[in-house]
C-alpha positions as CSV (number, residue, x, y, z in Angstrom):
1,M,0.0,0.0,0.0
2,F,2.8,2.4,0.8
3,S,4.7,1.9,-2.4
4,L,1.6,2.1,-4.6
5,L,0.4,5.5,-3.2
6,F,3.8,7.0,-3.0
7,A,4.6,5.9,-6.6
8,G,1.4,7.5,-7.8
9,S,2.3,10.8,-6.2
10,A,5.9,10.7,-7.6
11,A,4.5,10.0,-11.1
12,S,2.4,13.2,-11.1
13,A,5.1,15.4,-9.6
14,A,5.5,17.5,-12.8
15,A,1.8,18.4,-13.1
16,A,-0.2,20.7,-11.0
17,P,-2.3,18.5,-8.6
18,A,-6.0,18.7,-8.6
19,P,-7.4,20.7,-5.7
20,F,-8.7,18.8,-2.7
21,T,-11.0,19.9,0.1
22,M,-10.0,20.6,3.7
23,A,-12.4,17.8,4.7
24,Q,-10.5,15.4,2.5
25,I,-7.0,16.2,3.9
26,L,-8.4,16.0,7.5
27,G,-10.1,12.7,6.8
28,Y,-7.3,10.5,8.0
29,P,-7.6,8.1,11.0
30,F,-5.1,9.1,13.7
31,P,-3.7,6.2,15.9
32,E,-3.0,7.0,19.5
33,V,-1.5,5.2,22.6
34,L,-0.3,2.1,20.8
35,V,0.7,-0.5,23.4
36,G,1.8,-4.1,23.6
37,D,1.0,-6.8,26.2
38,A,3.5,-8.2,28.7
39,H,4.3,-11.2,26.5
40,G,4.6,-9.5,23.1
41,R,1.6,-11.4,21.6
42,A,-1.0,-8.6,21.3
43,I,-1.4,-4.9,20.8
44,A,-4.1,-2.3,21.5
45,Y,-4.5,1.2,20.3
46,S,-7.2,3.9,19.7
47,L,-8.1,5.7,16.5
48,D,-9.5,9.1,16.1
49,T,-11.3,9.2,12.7
50,R,-13.0,12.6,12.0
51,G,-13.7,12.9,15.7
52,V,-15.1,9.3,16.2
53,R,-12.8,7.6,18.7
54,S,-12.5,3.8,18.8
55,V,-10.4,1.1,20.6
56,W,-8.8,-1.7,18.7
57,F,-7.1,-5.0,19.6
58,A,-4.9,-7.4,17.6
59,S,-3.2,-10.5,18.6
60,A,-0.7,-13.1,17.2
61,P,-0.3,-14.7,14.9
62,G,-2.3,-12.8,12.4
63,F,-2.6,-9.4,14.3
64,A,-5.9,-8.7,12.5
65,P,-7.3,-5.6,14.3
66,E,-10.8,-5.9,15.9
67,E,-12.8,-2.9,17.1
68,L,-13.8,-3.2,20.7
69,F,-15.4,0.2,21.2
70,S,-16.5,3.2,19.1
71,S,-17.9,6.5,20.3
72,N,-20.0,6.6,17.0
73,A,-20.0,10.4,17.2
74,D,-17.7,13.5,17.2
75,D,-18.3,13.9,20.9
76,G,-14.9,15.4,22.0
77,Q,-14.2,12.8,24.6
78,E,-10.6,11.7,24.2
79,I,-9.3,8.1,24.8
80,S,-6.1,7.6,26.7
81,N,-4.2,5.3,29.0
82,V,-4.9,2.1,27.0
83,S,-3.5,-1.1,28.5
84,I,-3.9,-4.9,28.0
85,S,-4.3,-7.4,30.8
86,N,-1.4,-10.0,31.0
87,D,-3.8,-12.8,29.9
88,D,-5.0,-10.7,26.9
89,T,-8.6,-11.0,27.9
90,H,-9.3,-7.3,28.6
91,V,-8.3,-3.9,27.4
92,V,-8.6,-1.0,29.9
93,Y,-8.8,2.6,28.9
94,V,-9.8,6.1,30.0
95,R,-12.5,8.1,28.3
96,G,-12.7,11.9,28.8
97,G,-10.5,14.5,30.3
98,D,-7.7,16.7,28.9
99,H,-4.4,14.9,29.4
100,D,-2.4,17.7,27.8
101,A,-3.6,20.5,30.2
102,N,-1.1,22.7,31.9
103,W,-3.4,23.1,34.9
104,P,-6.3,21.1,36.4
105,E,-9.9,22.2,36.2
106,P,-12.8,20.9,38.4
107,L,-15.0,20.2,35.4
108,Q,-14.1,17.8,32.5
109,P,-14.2,19.1,29.0
110,D,-17.5,19.2,27.1
111,P,-16.7,20.6,23.7
112,A,-19.8,19.1,22.2
113,S,-21.8,21.1,24.7
114,Y,-23.9,18.2,25.9
115,P,-26.5,19.3,28.6
116,L,-25.2,16.5,30.9
117,E,-21.9,17.0,32.7
118,Q,-19.1,14.9,31.2
119,E,-16.8,12.8,33.4
120,M,-13.3,11.2,33.0
121,Q,-13.9,7.5,33.4
122,V,-12.1,4.2,33.5
123,W,-13.5,1.5,31.3
124,S,-12.8,-2.2,30.6
125,V,-13.8,-4.2,27.6
126,A,-13.3,-7.9,26.9
127,T,-11.2,-8.8,23.9
128,A,-13.6,-11.6,23.1
129,G,-16.4,-9.0,22.5
130,G,-19.2,-7.5,24.4
131,E,-20.1,-4.1,25.8
132,P,-17.5,-2.1,27.7
133,K,-17.9,-1.9,31.5
134,L,-17.6,1.3,33.5
135,L,-15.2,0.7,36.4
136,G,-15.5,4.2,37.9
137,N,-14.6,7.9,37.5
138,G,-10.9,8.3,37.5
139,D,-7.6,8.2,35.6
140,A,-4.3,6.4,35.1
141,P,-5.5,2.7,35.5
142,V,-3.1,-0.1,36.0
143,V,-4.1,-3.8,35.6
144,S,-2.8,-6.3,38.2
145,P,-0.5,-8.8,36.7
146,D,-2.9,-11.6,37.5
147,G,-5.5,-9.8,35.4
148,T,-8.2,-9.7,38.0
149,R,-8.2,-6.1,39.3
150,V,-7.7,-2.5,38.1
151,A,-6.3,0.2,40.3
152,F,-6.6,3.9,39.3
153,T,-6.6,7.3,40.8
154,A,-9.5,9.7,41.5
155,D,-8.9,13.1,43.0
156,G,-5.6,12.0,44.5
157,A,-7.0,8.7,46.0
158,V,-6.4,5.2,44.8
159,M,-9.5,3.2,43.7
160,I,-9.9,-0.5,43.0
161,A,-12.4,-2.5,40.9
162,P,-12.6,-6.0,39.4
163,I,-11.5,-5.9,35.8
164,D,-14.9,-7.3,34.6
165,G,-16.8,-4.4,36.2
166,T,-19.0,-6.7,38.3
167,I,-18.5,-4.6,41.5
168,A,-18.4,-0.8,41.7
169,A,-15.0,0.7,42.4
170,K,-14.1,1.6,45.9
171,R,-11.3,3.4,47.6
172,L,-8.4,1.0,48.2
173,F,-6.8,2.7,51.2
174,F,-6.4,6.0,52.9
175,D,-3.1,8.0,52.5
176,R,-2.5,11.5,53.5
177,G,-0.8,12.5,50.3
178,Q,-2.0,12.9,46.7
179,D,-1.4,9.5,45.2
180,S,-0.2,8.8,41.6
181,D,2.1,6.7,39.4
182,L,0.7,3.3,40.5
183,H,2.7,0.1,39.9
184,W,1.7,-3.4,40.9
185,S,4.3,-5.9,42.2
186,P,4.9,-8.8,39.8
187,D,2.9,-11.2,42.0
188,S,-0.1,-8.7,42.3
189,S,0.2,-8.7,46.1
190,A,1.3,-5.0,46.6
191,L,0.9,-1.6,45.0
192,A,3.7,0.9,44.8
193,F,2.8,4.6,44.4
194,V,4.0,8.2,44.8
195,S,2.5,10.0,47.8
196,A,2.9,13.7,47.0
197,R,3.0,16.0,50.0
198,T,3.4,19.4,48.1
199,D,7.0,20.2,48.9
200,H,8.2,16.6,49.2
201,S,7.0,13.2,48.2
202,F,7.4,9.5,49.2
203,I,7.6,6.2,47.5
204,A,5.0,4.1,49.3
205,I,3.8,0.5,49.2
206,Y,0.3,-0.7,50.0
207,R,-0.1,-4.5,50.8
208,N,-3.4,-5.0,52.5
209,D,-5.8,-3.4,55.0
210,S,-4.1,-5.0,58.0
211,T,-0.5,-4.0,57.1
212,P,0.6,-0.4,57.5
213,I,1.7,1.5,54.4
214,Q,5.4,1.3,54.0
215,Y,7.3,4.5,53.0
216,L,10.7,3.8,51.4
217,A,13.6,5.9,52.8
218,P,11.4,9.0,53.5
219,T,13.3,12.3,53.4
220,T,12.5,15.9,52.5
221,S,13.2,15.0,48.8
222,Q,10.7,14.6,46.0
223,D,10.8,10.8,45.2
224,V,9.1,9.8,42.0
225,M,8.9,7.0,39.4
226,P,8.8,3.8,41.4
227,R,9.7,0.7,39.4
228,W,9.6,-3.0,40.7
229,S,12.4,-5.4,39.9
230,S,11.2,-8.6,38.0
231,D,11.3,-10.7,41.2
232,G,9.5,-8.0,43.3
233,S,12.3,-7.8,45.9
234,R,13.4,-4.2,45.0
235,I,12.1,-0.9,43.9
236,A,14.1,1.6,41.9
237,F,13.0,5.3,41.9
238,V,14.2,8.8,41.1
239,R,15.0,11.2,43.9
240,L,14.9,15.0,43.3
241,H,15.5,17.9,45.7
242,G,12.6,19.0,47.8
243,D,10.9,22.2,47.0
244,G,12.8,24.7,49.2
245,G,16.1,26.6,49.6
246,P,16.9,30.0,48.3
247,P,14.3,31.1,45.7
248,E,15.3,30.6,42.1
249,N,14.3,32.8,39.2
250,P,11.8,30.7,37.3
251,F,12.6,32.5,34.1
252,N,16.1,30.9,34.2
253,W,17.0,27.4,33.1
254,N,17.8,26.1,36.6
255,P,19.5,22.7,36.8
256,I,17.4,19.8,38.1
257,P,19.9,17.3,39.6
258,W,18.6,13.9,40.4
259,Q,19.6,10.4,41.7
260,I,18.6,6.8,41.0
261,M,17.8,5.0,44.2
262,V,17.1,1.3,44.9
263,S,15.2,0.0,48.0
264,D,14.9,-3.5,49.4
265,V,11.1,-3.8,49.9
266,R,11.5,-6.3,52.7
267,T,14.0,-4.4,54.9
268,G,13.5,-0.9,53.5
269,A,17.3,-0.6,53.1
270,T,18.0,2.0,50.4
271,H,21.1,3.0,48.5
272,V,22.2,5.4,45.8
273,V,22.8,3.8,42.4
274,W,23.7,6.8,40.3
275,V,24.0,10.5,40.7
276,S,23.6,13.1,38.0
277,G,25.9,16.1,37.5
278,T,24.8,19.6,38.4
279,R,24.8,21.3,34.9
280,N,21.7,22.1,33.0
281,R,22.5,19.3,30.6
282,D,22.4,16.9,33.6
283,S,18.9,17.8,34.6
284,L,16.1,15.2,34.7
285,M,14.9,14.9,31.2
286,E,11.5,16.5,30.7
287,T,11.2,17.0,26.9
288,G,11.2,14.6,24.0
289,G,10.4,11.2,25.4
290,G,10.6,12.5,28.9
291,P,12.2,10.8,31.9
292,V,13.0,7.1,31.5
293,L,13.6,4.4,34.1
294,F,13.1,0.7,33.9
295,W,14.6,-2.6,34.9
296,A,16.1,-4.7,32.1
297,D,17.9,-8.0,31.5
298,A,15.8,-9.3,34.3
299,S,17.7,-12.4,35.4
300,A,20.1,-11.6,38.2
301,P,23.1,-11.0,38.3
302,N,22.6,-9.5,34.8
303,D,19.8,-7.1,35.8
304,R,20.3,-3.5,34.9
305,L,18.6,-0.2,35.1
306,V,18.0,1.8,31.9
307,F,17.6,5.5,32.1
308,A,17.7,8.6,29.9
309,S,20.0,11.6,30.1
310,E,21.1,14.6,28.0
311,R,24.5,14.8,29.8
312,D,26.4,14.8,26.4
313,N,23.9,17.4,24.9
314,W,21.8,14.7,23.3
315,P,18.8,12.7,24.8
316,H,20.3,9.2,25.1
317,L,19.8,5.9,26.9
318,Y,22.3,4.7,29.5
319,E,22.4,1.6,31.7
320,V,23.8,1.0,35.2
321,S,24.0,-1.8,37.7
322,P,21.3,-1.6,40.5
323,N,24.2,-2.1,42.9
324,G,25.8,1.2,41.7
325,G,28.9,2.1,39.6
326,G,29.4,3.9,36.3
327,A,26.7,4.3,33.7
328,R,27.3,3.0,30.2
329,L,26.1,5.0,27.2
330,L,23.9,2.7,25.0
331,T,23.0,5.0,22.1
332,P,26.0,7.2,21.1
333,G,25.7,9.8,18.4
334,S,24.5,13.3,17.6
335,F,20.8,12.5,17.6
336,M,17.8,12.4,19.9
337,V,16.4,9.2,21.4
338,E,12.6,9.7,21.9
339,D,10.3,6.7,22.3
340,T,11.5,3.5,24.0
341,S,10.0,0.0,24.4
342,L,11.7,-2.9,26.3
343,T,11.5,-6.3,24.5
344,P,9.4,-9.0,26.2
345,N,12.6,-10.9,27.2
346,A,14.0,-7.6,28.7
347,R,17.3,-8.0,26.9
348,A,17.0,-5.2,24.3
349,V,15.3,-1.8,23.9
350,V,13.6,-0.7,20.7
351,Y,13.8,3.1,20.4
352,T,13.1,5.9,17.9
353,A,15.8,8.4,16.9
354,N,16.1,11.2,14.4
355,T,19.1,9.7,12.6
356,G,19.8,7.3,9.7
357,V,21.4,7.0,6.3
358,T,18.8,9.0,4.3
359,P,19.4,12.7,3.8
360,G,17.0,14.6,6.0
361,D,16.8,12.0,8.7
362,D,17.4,14.6,11.4
363,D,13.9,15.7,10.6
364,R,12.4,12.2,10.6
365,R,12.2,9.3,13.1
366,H,13.4,5.7,12.6
367,L,13.4,2.5,14.7
368,F,16.5,0.9,16.2
369,R,17.2,-1.9,18.6
370,V,20.1,-2.0,21.1
371,D,21.1,-5.3,22.7
372,L,21.7,-4.6,26.4
373,R,24.5,-7.2,26.8
374,S,26.6,-6.7,23.7
375,G,25.6,-3.0,23.1
376,R,25.1,-3.8,19.4
377,I,22.7,-1.5,17.7
378,T,20.5,-2.7,14.8
379,E,18.7,-0.3,12.4
380,L,15.2,-1.6,12.0
381,T,13.7,0.9,9.5
382,S,15.1,3.5,7.1
383,G,14.1,5.7,4.2
384,A,12.0,8.8,3.5
385,S,9.5,7.9,6.2
386,S,9.0,8.2,10.0
387,E,8.4,5.4,12.4
388,T,7.2,6.2,15.9
389,G,5.6,4.9,19.1
390,P,7.1,1.3,19.0
391,A,5.7,-1.6,20.9
392,A,8.4,-4.3,21.0
393,L,6.8,-7.8,20.6
394,A,7.9,-11.4,20.8
395,D,10.2,-13.0,18.2
396,G,11.8,-9.7,17.3
397,A,8.6,-8.2,15.9
398,V,7.7,-4.5,16.5
399,A,4.4,-2.7,16.1
400,F,4.7,1.1,15.4
401,N,3.2,4.0,13.6
402,H,4.4,4.6,10.1
403,A,4.2,7.8,8.1
404,T,5.6,9.3,4.9
405,A,5.3,12.8,3.4
406,H,2.2,11.6,1.6
407,L,0.6,9.1,4.0
408,P,-0.4,9.9,7.6
409,L,0.3,7.6,10.5
410,L,-0.8,3.9,10.0
411,V,-0.4,1.2,12.6
412,T,2.2,-1.1,11.1
413,L,3.7,-4.5,12.0
414,L,7.4,-5.3,11.3
415,S,8.0,-9.0,11.5
416,K,10.7,-11.1,9.9
417,G,12.0,-8.2,7.9
418,S,8.7,-7.2,6.3
419,E,6.2,-4.4,7.1
420,H,2.5,-4.7,7.0
421,A,0.0,-1.8,7.6
422,L,-2.6,-3.2,10.1
423,D,-5.1,-0.3,9.7
424,G,-4.5,0.7,6.1
425,D,-8.2,0.0,5.2
426,Q,-9.2,2.8,7.6
427,L,-7.7,5.4,5.2
428,P,-10.6,6.7,3.1
429,A,-10.4,6.4,-0.7
430,S,-10.9,10.1,-0.9
431,F,-7.7,10.9,1.0
432,P,-5.6,13.0,-1.4
433,A,-2.2,11.2,-1.0
434,S,-1.2,11.5,-4.6
435,Q,-1.9,15.2,-4.6
436,L,0.5,16.1,-1.8
437,V,3.9,17.6,-2.1
438,T,7.1,16.3,-0.6
439,P,8.7,18.9,1.7
440,Q,12.3,19.8,1.3
441,E,14.7,20.1,4.2
442,V,16.2,23.6,4.3
443,S,18.4,25.6,6.7
444,F,19.3,29.2,7.2
445,R,21.1,31.5,9.7
446,A,19.4,33.7,12.3
447,A,20.8,37.2,12.9
448,D,22.9,36.0,15.8
449,G,24.4,33.1,13.8
450,W,22.3,30.2,15.0
451,L,21.7,27.5,12.3
452,I,17.9,26.9,12.0
453,H,16.2,24.1,10.2
454,G,12.9,24.0,8.4
455,Q,10.7,22.2,5.9
456,L,9.8,23.9,2.6
457,F,6.5,23.0,0.9
458,L,6.7,24.1,-2.8
459,P,3.5,24.0,-4.8
460,R,3.7,21.7,-7.8
461,G,2.9,22.9,-11.4
462,V,2.9,26.6,-10.7
463,S,5.1,29.3,-12.1
464,G,5.9,32.9,-11.1
465,R,6.2,34.3,-7.6
466,R,3.7,33.1,-5.2
467,P,2.4,34.2,-1.8
468,A,4.2,32.5,1.0
469,I,3.4,31.5,4.6
470,V,5.7,30.9,7.6
471,F,4.4,28.2,10.0
472,V,5.6,28.1,13.6
473,H,4.9,25.1,15.8
474,G,3.8,25.2,19.4
475,G,5.1,23.5,22.5
476,P,7.7,24.8,22.2
477,P,9.6,21.5,22.8
478,R,8.5,20.1,19.5
479,Q,10.0,19.3,16.1
480,M,8.1,19.4,12.8
481,L,9.1,16.7,10.3
482,L,9.5,16.0,6.6
483,T,6.7,13.5,7.1
484,W,3.3,13.5,8.7
485,H,3.7,14.1,12.4
486,Y,3.2,11.6,15.3
487,M,1.2,14.0,17.5
488,D,-2.4,14.7,16.6
489,Y,-2.1,18.5,17.0
490,Y,0.9,18.7,14.6
491,T,-0.6,16.2,12.2
492,N,-3.4,18.8,11.8
493,S,-0.8,21.5,11.2
494,Y,1.0,19.4,8.6
495,A,-2.4,18.8,6.9
496,V,-3.1,22.5,6.7
497,N,0.4,23.2,5.3
498,Q,-0.2,20.6,2.6
499,Y,-3.6,22.2,1.9
500,L,-2.1,25.7,1.6
501,A,0.6,24.3,-0.8
502,N,-2.1,22.6,-2.8
503,R,-3.7,26.1,-3.2
504,G,-0.5,27.6,-4.5
505,F,1.1,29.0,-1.4
506,V,4.8,28.4,-0.6
507,V,5.0,27.2,3.0
508,L,8.0,27.2,5.3
509,S,7.7,25.4,8.6
510,V,10.4,26.8,11.0
511,N,12.0,24.6,13.7
512,Y,13.1,27.5,15.8
513,R,15.4,27.3,18.9
514,L,13.5,26.0,22.0
515,G,12.5,22.9,19.9
516,I,13.7,19.4,20.2
517,G,15.8,17.3,17.8
518,Y,18.9,19.4,17.6
519,G,20.4,18.9,21.1
520,H,19.9,20.1,24.7
521,D,21.5,23.5,24.1
522,F,19.2,24.2,21.1
523,N,16.2,23.2,23.3
524,F,17.3,25.5,26.2
525,P,18.6,28.7,24.7
526,A,19.3,32.0,26.6
527,R,16.9,34.9,26.5
528,W,13.9,32.7,25.4
529,G,10.3,33.7,25.4
530,P,9.4,36.0,28.3
531,T,13.1,36.7,29.0
532,G,13.9,38.2,25.6
533,A,12.3,36.2,22.8
534,S,15.6,35.2,21.2
535,E,13.8,32.5,19.2
536,Y,11.9,35.2,17.3
537,Q,15.1,35.9,15.4
538,D,14.6,32.4,13.8
539,V,11.1,33.3,12.6
540,V,12.4,36.5,11.0
541,A,15.3,34.5,9.4
542,G,12.7,32.1,7.9
543,A,10.9,35.0,6.4
544,R,14.2,36.4,5.0
545,F,14.9,33.0,3.5
546,L,11.5,33.1,1.7
547,Q,12.1,36.7,0.5
548,H,15.2,35.4,-1.4
549,D,13.4,32.4,-2.9
550,A,12.7,32.7,-6.6
551,H,9.2,31.1,-6.1
552,V,8.1,33.8,-3.5
553,D,6.6,37.2,-3.8
554,P,8.5,38.9,-0.9
555,T,5.7,41.4,-0.4
556,R,3.1,38.7,0.3
557,I,4.3,36.7,3.3
558,G,2.0,35.5,6.0
559,I,2.5,33.6,9.2
560,W,0.4,31.2,11.3
561,G,0.8,29.0,14.4
562,G,-0.8,27.7,17.5
563,S,-0.1,28.0,21.2
564,Y,3.6,29.0,21.4
565,G,3.4,29.3,17.6
566,G,0.4,31.7,18.2
567,Y,2.7,33.8,20.4
568,L,5.3,34.0,17.7
569,T,2.7,34.8,15.1
570,A,1.4,37.7,17.2
571,L,4.9,38.9,17.9
572,A,5.7,38.8,14.2
573,L,2.6,40.9,13.3
574,A,3.2,43.4,16.1
575,R,7.0,43.9,15.5
576,N,7.3,43.3,11.8
577,S,4.1,44.1,9.9
578,N,6.5,45.3,7.2
579,I,7.5,41.6,6.6
580,F,4.4,39.6,7.7
581,K,1.4,40.9,5.9
582,A,-1.3,38.7,7.5
583,G,-1.4,36.1,10.3
584,V,-3.6,33.5,12.0
585,D,-3.0,33.1,15.7
586,F,-4.4,30.0,17.4
587,H,-4.6,30.4,21.2
588,G,-1.4,32.3,21.6
589,V,0.2,34.2,24.5
590,H,0.1,37.9,24.1
591,D,1.3,39.3,27.4
592,W,3.8,37.2,29.4
593,S,3.5,39.6,32.4
594,F,0.1,38.0,33.2
595,D,1.9,35.0,34.5
596,V,4.7,36.5,36.6
597,D,2.7,36.0,39.8
598,N,1.2,32.6,38.7
599,P,2.3,29.7,40.9
600,L,2.6,27.6,37.7
601,W,5.8,29.5,36.9
602,G,7.3,28.6,40.2
603,F,6.8,31.9,42.0
604,T,6.2,30.7,45.6
605,Q,8.2,33.4,47.3
606,T,5.4,35.9,48.0
607,K,5.5,35.3,51.8
608,R,9.3,35.1,52.1
609,Y,11.9,37.7,53.1
610,E,14.1,36.6,50.1
611,Q,12.6,38.2,47.0
612,Y,13.4,38.5,43.4
613,D,12.7,41.8,41.7
614,T,9.3,40.8,40.5
615,R,8.7,44.2,38.9
616,A,11.9,43.9,36.8
617,I,10.9,40.4,35.8
618,M,7.4,41.6,34.8
619,K,8.9,44.4,32.8
620,L,11.1,42.0,30.9
621,A,8.2,39.7,30.3
622,W,6.1,42.6,29.0
623,E,8.8,43.8,26.6
624,S,9.0,40.2,25.2
625,S,5.3,40.2,24.5
626,P,3.2,41.1,21.4
627,D,1.2,43.6,23.4
628,A,4.3,45.7,24.0
629,S,4.6,46.4,20.3
630,I,0.9,46.8,19.4
631,S,1.6,50.4,18.3
632,T,3.5,49.1,15.3
633,W,1.0,46.3,14.5
634,R,-0.6,46.9,11.1
635,S,-1.2,43.6,9.4
636,P,-4.6,41.8,9.6
637,V,-5.0,38.9,12.0
638,L,-7.5,36.0,12.6
639,L,-7.6,35.0,16.3
640,I,-8.9,31.5,17.2
641,Q,-9.4,30.0,20.6
642,G,-11.7,27.7,22.7
643,D,-12.9,29.3,25.9
644,D,-12.2,26.2,28.0
645,D,-8.5,26.4,27.2
646,R,-6.4,24.8,30.0
647,N,-3.0,25.7,28.5
648,V,-3.2,29.3,27.6
649,E,-5.7,31.5,29.5
650,F,-8.6,32.6,27.3
651,H,-8.2,36.0,28.8
652,Q,-5.0,36.3,26.6
653,M,-7.3,36.5,23.6
654,V,-10.0,38.7,25.3
655,D,-7.3,41.2,26.3
656,L,-5.7,41.3,22.9
657,V,-9.0,41.9,21.1
658,E,-9.8,44.9,23.4
659,R,-6.4,46.3,22.6
660,L,-6.9,45.8,18.8
661,R,-10.2,47.6,19.0
662,N,-8.2,50.8,19.6
663,T,-6.0,50.3,16.6
664,P,-6.5,50.4,12.8
665,V,-5.7,46.7,12.6
666,H,-8.3,44.5,10.9
667,Y,-8.9,41.6,13.1
668,E,-11.3,38.7,13.0
669,Q,-12.1,36.2,15.7
670,I,-13.4,32.7,16.1
671,V,-14.4,31.6,19.7
672,I,-15.4,28.0,20.1
673,P,-17.4,27.6,23.3
674,N,-16.3,24.8,25.7
675,E,-13.5,23.7,23.4
676,I,-10.0,23.2,24.9
677,H,-6.5,24.1,23.7
678,G,-5.9,21.1,21.4
679,F,-9.4,20.9,20.0
680,L,-11.1,17.7,20.9
681,R,-13.6,17.8,18.1
682,Y,-13.1,17.2,14.4
683,A,-15.8,19.8,13.7
684,S,-13.7,22.4,15.6
685,W,-10.5,21.7,13.6
686,L,-12.4,21.7,10.3
687,R,-14.0,25.0,11.1
688,A,-10.7,26.6,12.3
689,D,-8.5,25.2,9.5
690,S,-11.0,26.2,6.8
691,A,-11.1,29.7,8.2
692,T,-7.3,29.9,8.3
693,A,-7.0,29.0,4.6
694,A,-9.8,31.3,3.6
695,F,-8.2,34.2,5.6
696,F,-4.9,33.8,3.7
697,E,-6.7,33.6,0.4
698,R,-8.4,36.9,1.1
699,E,-5.4,38.7,2.5
700,L,-2.4,37.5,0.5
701,R,-3.9,37.0,-3.0
702,P,-3.3,40.0,-5.4
């Protein structure tokens, strides 16, 4: 299927493609939360197909997907936290909520505006068929290894229910903390968890109602990420500093040193296994694939702990003995390791990285396997495609998501050297794969000398100078690719960029500093965002690059982006309307100074004698904001935001609109009631994306 569609698009490269609709380009099924079972014999995943969310299961030997649940409507209730019981008889998942929110809200999202209050709920469905069973309101379920029970959290408490849903969930135990990160012992007799106590946290173990909860080596530290050894005798965890000491300026990149600890669960004896350095590069990894810690090569004395670190400037995997000693680098090279999956025999790790032998692979993802004993690395995939979200299976097989420049993510099985798309029949016949362009990898220099990368979408079959558009991603720790993206938000962005190219616009997607994929130092630059907006230089450099492109009319350049990309879009229009002639700003930040006193930024010093000069910080934040340059804003703008946004305050849009009322700037607005930051409904994306394209047609055409 891959070669047929790709060959068709290559054959028509010389001719102008037929126009397609926004509904066609957004008609793809998007696979999420692909997981494997404990034995590598089954997988489960969810699909979002034009807003209809479904849960799928496939097992060896044929791995033919079967639908276990469908919402049957664009209801805006996400599916997350999918897992499979060890006996493969049930799939457990969470329905509802907003798992990408920056802050919690007491009410769950209801973007479809149903009159009944929506809940975040844990569900279980039998793989043999039948109706899903509601286990209870909550989140983050974990199935006991014996397959009989599901533990999950609800408002900081731990709940328990039988996996078949025959008995209503009840609270498992009382703990004074806010409990999270649940992990069953291998024999299902105990549950490890994190007990958060605001400025410190403990690793705790619950066994039964007659046994006191055990707290492992309690200190003033923040202890997180408990992980059982395969025999259940030990727990490894990460120890961070407690929240205290002299106040730190939260606008700085302050180091986050950490340790790996191991406790004997019988005696409570705890020792330090590994200690990070104290530089910024040594900090606990929070971007890309995030922090990693798991036991591997499970048969003692070979058992090891695998973790991730950016100590050499690149996110890499390391392994260390649980008894302590030096750590060994497993994945050397100038590339980023992102997703990881331990093989069922625990002797190798399958991972994704932006490296390979094909030009442009630093803007793609491929699969690799590292043997934990020999250190030998095997390249599993290659070419002008991206492979993400691996689930390592038995007999060397791997399930993953596969994408090209023309085909969006498809769940794929790699077995015995051959690839097979499992959900290829879900891609509608009307999807315009053959009409898409292949982005080109480009690079250019910012004013201060930084090398910046991007992807250039050139329309096919057009001549003369064309209007152009700069796209800036959100995050900001993200990286746009030369293929369809592995995150739903940025898959939508890629689709819109392809649509604009199909309409004759030249599009440049800029991977500005603050993003991932080019090393820790690129990800954490000086004078970023509210401290000086140094990354804005990269956006301007992208526009200058377009101005010198023979395909581009330098007087007709627009800009669009969402979230942090919305911030950079507004900043471009405010500071440089002479360059950027129109823009579309999805839920962007317009005044950083709003957040200076927000606890989410880390300002917890208001009752302390030791103070930073908050007024000076607020001034710097203001000067780094679009609002500070509104007197020079001249270009028209379309503003789009949902008013239940939990990542950027909706007031950011309200405030900007009131400021624009007092200027000659032409502005338009789309407000979507009850919608969140990353729109949950297909109808919301279709409306917003269609309006974006129409706005640029009106403003940038002669």
